SEMAR-813829 format. One line per 5 residues: number of its first residue (from 1); their letters; for each residue z, y, x of C-alpha. Coordinates in steps of 0.5 Angstrom, whole numbers, plus 500, padded with zeros to 3 digits. Each point is the difference from the previous one (the first is absolute). Example, Ala and Ser with C-alpha at 12.3 -4.5 7.8 and 13.67 -1.06 7.14 Angstrom:
2
1> AS> 516:491:525 | 498:507:502;
This chain:
585
1> XXXXX> 513:549:510 | 497:494:502 | 494:498:503 | 495:500:495 | 493:501:502;
6> XXXXX> 496:506:497 | 495:495:498 | 504:494:496 | 497:494:498 | 504:495:497;
11> XXXXX> 498:493:502 | 496:495:496 | 498:503:493 | 506:505:500 | 499:507:497;
16> XXXXX> 497:504:506 | 501:507:501 | 496:505:504 | 505:505:503 | 495:505:504;
21> XXXXX> 498:497:506 | 493:499:503 | 496:495:495 | 499:496:507 | 507:499:502;
26> XXXXX> 499:493:498 | 494:495:500 | 498:499:493 | 498:493:498 | 506:497:504;
31> XXXXX> 507:498:498 | 505:505:501 | 508:500:500 | 504:507:499 | 506:502:504;
36> XXXXX> 505:498:494 | 497:493:500 | 501:499:508 | 507:504:500 | 502:494:494;
41> XXXXX> 497:495:505 | 504:502:506 | 506:501:495 | 499:492:498 | 499:498:507;
46> XXXXX> 507:503:503 | 503:494:496 | 498:496:506 | 501:504:506 | 506:497:504;
51> XXXXX> 502:493:501 | 497:495:495 | 507:497:498 | 502:507:498 | 500:503:493;
56> XXXXX> 501:507:500 | 505:501:493 | 496:506:498 | 493:497:501 | 502:493:497;
61> XXXXX> 506:501:496 | 503:493:501 | 507:502:499 | 498:504:494 | 495:494:497;
66> XXXXX> 506:495:501 | 505:504:496 | 496:499:494 | 502:493:500 | 497:494:498;
71> XXXXX> 493:500:499 | 498:493:499 | 501:497:507 | 493:504:501 | 500:505:506;
76> XXXXX> 496:506:499 | 499:502:508 | 494:495:501 | 497:504:494 | 502:507:503;
81> XXXXX> 497:498:507 | 494:497:497 | 498:506:496 | 502:505:505 | 495:496:505;
86> XXXXX> 494:500:495 | 501:508:499 | 499:501:507 | 494:495:500 | 497:504:495;
91> XXXXX> 501:506:504 | 497:497:506 | 494:497:496 | 497:507:499 | 500:502:507;
96> XXXXX> 497:493:503 | 498:504:507 | 508:502:501 | 504:494:500 | 506:501:505;
101> XXXXX> 506:503:496 | 498:495:494 | 499:494:504 | 507:501:503 | 503:501:493;
106> XXXXX> 497:494:497 | 503:496:506 | 507:503:498 | 500:498:493 | 498:493:502;
111> XXXXX> 505:500:505 | 505:502:494 | 497:494:496 | 503:496:506 | 507:502:499;
116> XXXXX> 505:496:496 | 501:505:494 | 493:499:498 | 500:492:500 | 507:497:501;
121> XXXXX> 502:500:493 | 495:495:498 | 504:495:505 | 507:502:498 | 499:502:492;
126> XXXXX> 494:495:498 | 501:494:505 | 494:501:503 | 499:496:507 | 494:505:503;
131> XXXXX> 499:507:499 | 492:499:500 | 501:495:494 | 499:497:496 | 502:503:493;
136> XXXXX> 501:507:504 | 493:504:498 | 505:506:499 | 500:501:508 | 494:496:502;
141> XXXXX> 495:503:496 | 502:507:502 | 501:498:507 | 493:496:501 | 496:506:497;
146> XXXXX> 504:505:504 | 497:496:506 | 493:499:498 | 500:508:498 | 502:501:507;
151> XXXXX> 494:496:503 | 495:503:495 | 502:507:502 | 502:500:507 | 496:494:503;
156> XXXXX> 507:498:503 | 500:492:500 | 508:500:502 | 502:496:494 | 495:495:501;
161> XXXXX> 506:498:505 | 507:498:498 | 504:504:496 | 507:498:501 | 506:502:495;
166> XXXXX> 507:499:502 | 506:499:495 | 507:503:501 | 502:493:502 | 495:500:506;
171> XXXXX> 495:495:496 | 493:501:501 | 493:499:496 | 493:502:502 | 493:500:497;
176> XXXXX> 494:504:501 | 495:503:496 | 495:494:500 | 506:495:499 | 503:504:494;
181> XXXXX> 494:501:496 | 498:493:500 | 507:498:498 | 500:505:494 | 493:498:498;
186> XXXXX> 503:492:500 | 506:502:496 | 496:504:495 | 495:494:500 | 505:494:499;
191> XXXXX> 506:504:495 | 501:496:494 | 504:502:494 | 505:495:496 | 493:498:496;
196> XXXXX> 497:498:506 | 495:506:500 | 498:504:506 | 502:507:499 | 496:503:506;
201> XXXXX> 506:504:502 | 506:500:505 | 507:501:498 | 504:506:502 | 506:496:500;
206> XXXXX> 501:493:498 | 498:499:493 | 498:507:499 | 493:502:500 | 498:508:499;
211> XXXXX> 493:502:499 | 500:506:504 | 503:497:507 | 494:495:499 | 495:506:501;
216> XXXXX> 501:503:508 | 498:493:503 | 494:499:495 | 498:507:503 | 502:497:507;
221> XXXXX> 495:494:499 | 494:505:499 | 501:503:506 | 502:494:504 | 493:496:497;
226> XXXXX> 496:506:503 | 504:500:507 | 500:492:501 | 495:497:496 | 504:497:495;
231> XXXXX> 499:499:493 | 507:501:497 | 498:505:495 | 496:495:496 | 506:498:496;
236> XXXXX> 502:507:497 | 496:499:494 | 504:494:498 | 506:504:502 | 498:506:495;
241> XXXXX> 498:495:495 | 507:497:500 | 503:507:499 | 496:502:495 | 501:493:496;
246> XXXXX> 508:500:501 | 502:507:502 | 497:505:495 | 505:502:494 | 496:499:493;
251> XXXXX> 502:507:497 | 499:505:506 | 495:496:504 | 505:502:506 | 502:495:505;
256> XXXXX> 507:496:500 | 502:500:507 | 505:494:501 | 498:492:499 | 505:495:500;
261> XXXXX> 496:494:502 | 506:495:499 | 504:503:495 | 504:507:499 | 504:500:506;
266> XXXXX> 498:494:503 | 499:500:508 | 497:492:500 | 497:496:495 | 506:498:495;
271> XXXXX> 496:497:493 | 499:507:497 | 493:503:498 | 497:506:504 | 502:506:496;
276> XXXXX> 498:508:501 | 505:505:500 | 498:505:494 | 501:506:504 | 495:506:501;
281> XXXXX> 502:504:506 | 497:507:502 | 501:498:507 | 496:494:500 | 495:502:496;
286> XXXXX> 498:506:504 | 501:496:507 | 495:494:497 | 495:505:497 | 499:504:506;
291> XXXXX> 499:493:504 | 496:497:495 | 495:506:500 | 497:497:506 | 501:493:498;
296> XXXXX> 497:501:493 | 498:507:499 | 497:499:493 | 507:497:497 | 504:505:504;
301> XXXXX> 496:505:496 | 502:497:494 | 507:499:502 | 501:508:502 | 500:503:494;
306> XXXXX> 504:495:496 | 505:501:506 | 500:508:499 | 501:500:493 | 506:495:500;
311> XXXXX> 504:502:506 | 498:507:501 | 505:505:496 | 501:507:500 | 503:506:495;
316> XXXXX> 504:497:495 | 499:493:502 | 502:502:507 | 507:496:503 | 501:507:503;
321> XXXXX> 503:506:496 | 495:505:503 | 494:496:497 | 497:498:507 | 494:495:500;
326> XXXXX> 502:493:503 | 499:493:500 | 505:496:497 | 501:493:503 | 503:496:493;
331> XXXXX> 499:504:494 | 506:502:497 | 505:497:505 | 506:505:503 | 504:500:506;
336> XXXXX> 500:502:507 | 496:494:503 | 495:501:494 | 500:508:502 | 498:498:507;
341> XXXXX> 495:495:498 | 497:505:496 | 499:504:506 | 497:494:504 | 495:499:494;
346> XXXXX> 498:508:500 | 499:499:508 | 495:494:499 | 497:504:494 | 498:506:504;
351> XXXXX> 495:495:504 | 498:496:494 | 498:506:497 | 497:503:506 | 496:494:501;
356> XXXXX> 497:501:493 | 499:507:500 | 505:502:495 | 501:507:504 | 504:503:494;
361> XXXXX> 505:494:500 | 501:501:508 | 501:507:499 | 506:499:495 | 503:494:504;
366> XXXXX> 500:504:506 | 503:506:497 | 506:495:498 | 500:497:507 | 502:507:502;
371> XXXXX> 505:501:494 | 503:493:502 | 501:502:508 | 498:507:501 | 494:503:503;
376> XXXXX> 498:497:507 | 502:505:506 | 496:501:506 | 505:498:507 | 502:506:504;
381> XXXXX> 495:498:505 | 494:500:495 | 498:493:501 | 503:496:494 | 500:501:493;
386> XXXXX> 506:496:496 | 504:500:494 | 507:500:502 | 504:498:494 | 506:496:501;
391> XXXXX> 499:496:494 | 496:495:503 | 497:498:507 | 495:504:503 | 495:495:501;
396> XXXXX> 500:499:492 | 499:507:499 | 495:501:505 | 496:494:499 | 498:500:493;
401> XXXXX> 497:507:500 | 496:498:507 | 497:494:496 | 498:504:494 | 497:505:505;
406> XXXXX> 496:495:504 | 498:496:493 | 493:501:497 | 496:496:496 | 496:498:506;
411> XXXXX> 504:500:506 | 508:498:501 | 504:494:502 | 497:495:495 | 493:502:502;
416> XXXXX> 501:499:507 | 499:493:500 | 493:501:496 | 497:504:506 | 495:497:505;
421> XXXXX> 504:497:506 | 497:501:507 | 503:499:506 | 495:504:504 | 502:506:496;
426> XXXXX> 506:501:505 | 496:501:506 | 497:506:496 | 502:507:503 | 506:502:497;
431> XXXXX> 506:505:501 | 504:497:505 | 506:505:502 | 502:507:499 | 504:504:505;
436> XXXXX> 504:502:494 | 501:495:494 | 503:505:496 | 493:502:498 | 497:499:493;
441> XXXXX> 494:495:501 | 497:501:493 | 493:497:501 | 498:494:506 | 494:496:498;
446> XXXXX> 495:497:505 | 493:501:496 | 496:494:503 | 494:502:496 | 500:507:502;
451> XXXXX> 503:498:507 | 505:505:500 | 508:501:500 | 503:504:495 | 507:503:501;
456> XXXXX> 503:506:496 | 507:502:503 | 505:506:499 | 507:502:502 | 503:502:494;
461> XXXXX> 507:503:501 | 501:495:506 | 495:502:505 | 497:506:502 | 498:499:507;
466> XXXXX> 493:496:503 | 500:493:500 | 496:494:503 | 497:495:496 | 498:494:504;
471> XXXXX> 494:496:497 | 500:493:502 | 494:495:501 | 494:505:500 | 494:498:504;
476> XXXXX> 501:504:506 | 493:499:503 | 497:504:494 | 500:507:498 | 505:503:495;
481> XXXXX> 501:507:497 | 506:503:496 | 499:504:494 | 506:504:498 | 500:502:493;
486> XXXXX> 492:500:499 | 499:503:507 | 499:497:507 | 507:500:504 | 500:499:508;
491> XXXXX> 508:499:500 | 499:493:502 | 499:495:506 | 501:493:503 | 507:498:503;
496> XXXXX> 498:493:502 | 497:496:494 | 503:504:495 | 497:506:497 | 505:506:499;
501> XXXXX> 499:506:496 | 505:506:501 | 501:504:494 | 501:507:499 | 507:502:498;
506> XXXXX> 501:496:493 | 503:503:494 | 500:498:493 | 493:501:499 | 496:493:500;
511> XXXXX> 495:500:505 | 494:494:501 | 497:497:506 | 494:496:500 | 499:496:506;
516> XXXXX> 492:498:500 | 494:499:505 | 498:506:503 | 494:503:498 | 501:500:492;
521> XXXXX> 499:506:497 | 507:503:498 | 502:501:493 | 500:507:498 | 507:503:498;
526> XXXXX> 500:501:492 | 501:508:500 | 503:499:493 | 508:499:500 | 503:495:495;
531> XXXXX> 502:503:494 | 507:503:499 | 505:495:497 | 504:502:494 | 504:507:501;
536> XXXXX> 507:499:504 | 503:505:495 | 499:504:494 | 498:495:495 | 502:493:503;
541> XXXXX> 497:497:494 | 494:504:498 | 497:494:495 | 506:499:496 | 500:493:502;
546> XXXXX> 507:499:502 | 500:501:507 | 506:504:500 | 504:495:497 | 497:494:505;
551> XXXXX> 502:504:506 | 507:503:497 | 503:494:504 | 498:503:507 | 504:503:504;
556> XXXXX> 498:507:502 | 499:498:507 | 496:494:499 | 493:500:503 | 495:504:496;
561> XXXXX> 495:494:499 | 505:496:497 | 501:505:494 | 492:501:500 | 500:492:499;
566> XXXXX> 504:500:494 | 497:506:497 | 493:497:502 | 502:493:496 | 502:505:494;
571> XXXXX> 494:504:500 | 496:493:500 | 504:498:494 | 498:506:497 | 493:499:501;
576> XXXXX> 499:493:498 | 501:497:494 | 506:495:500 | 498:493:501 | 503:493:497;
581> XXXXX> 502:498:507 | 504:507:501 | 503:499:493 | 508:499:499 | 504:498:495;
């Protein structure tokens, strides 16, 4: 059995379960990560261990993906890198006072984006002269958002300096976050189609404008404006207006994904009029609506139920004989590539549904994900949780569930750019190091209003010894005290300028530490234990809501909280009237 804390709470709006631990094991009112989410984040981060130029086949599946044949000259690896990086960024946002492992991972994914496999096809296939554009927003849009997110989450100005990429022929190109942001904004402000009309978009490849690829850099501009005092986001209304006017299907009111500014298949002005591709994609609608929820929440809320009605299939309408719920990429399409794209659409839709609070659909799609890839399994050392199917790369299998687990209507990678920016935040006290990084950090927040640092940790099945928690930037001239699980705790001291808490031997039970000014009255422990979770045996589906059916794909050795998670989704469906947003065909 893997490390599941006895008090497990899924992060950011997922269903929470109390598993018979003290009610004060975590500090109420602050965001929390459960061990499963942390385990998935560690599994995703494993993809960037080692040299940046090395792409482990089990993680990235380069040979496997290339065996699928021609995909229209579009390398998928930039997207695998970017969205894997976003999934770790979302996890980092939950524990802003514990940054170290997530910052290393973020740099690792940005190092991967510098490798030729992420960008060189723009030069060799599409005839581009510089990977940083113009006409390459499928790469630059993700790159610039990864850079601004890195600064937003970790306070690191690394990418204000030169970001250098080297081609397989030794050619070099460089940019930085400020220059790249300015270049992208300039392209969007001047791009005209064959009719001479501004399109407010940038091509992914010459002559091909995809709406979803124009969303990451828009969010990046919001972040950039807050950090550097620019005003790039002022142009977003014009862009959104263009999308509404040009890229909405009249019948379904969903989004077309592709616009040909110079005529179909034309990379340069050729005398043909502009044309939109009359194709509705589940992948691109899920992606776009998810990002639009930050840029135009009212419109996104209108689009979401239409998306669910059009693209979600289940039961007799499912493309699988077992009737599993999934999101199809193109309704009625068939073939191996279409099957892969529908799995991609399902992955994106898990986060899109979570952003709109459609927990019933999230539960169905999560159950289908496990039918696709099997149940995730804990590593033998109890540190990482990972899907392990050989069908697709591991980063693909793990990043989509991680994105979904860390998405809600109020906080995720889309909304990071809307958060207040303050460089001073990174001078506030934070957890700088742990003597054993296998420890699970479930909460880590500096509460400036209360003047206290909130930490919650546990060892899962990975650590059963005492560890040292080193707090950085705490005022050593002030008097402090530590409250452990509601009681005064004396297992701390100063080591130079660092405030070090030594825990008792850890277990899978969460334990909280408040570092606060001395003299405050300690919060009394709650003598009432949390409610017991659903029974682990006898009747696994006491409400008759389909829990057993949902959990049927979980191996007997899977962590119990995964079974409970699916069971909770089933129970929620049983107790909640079906909504328009959750309906399918």
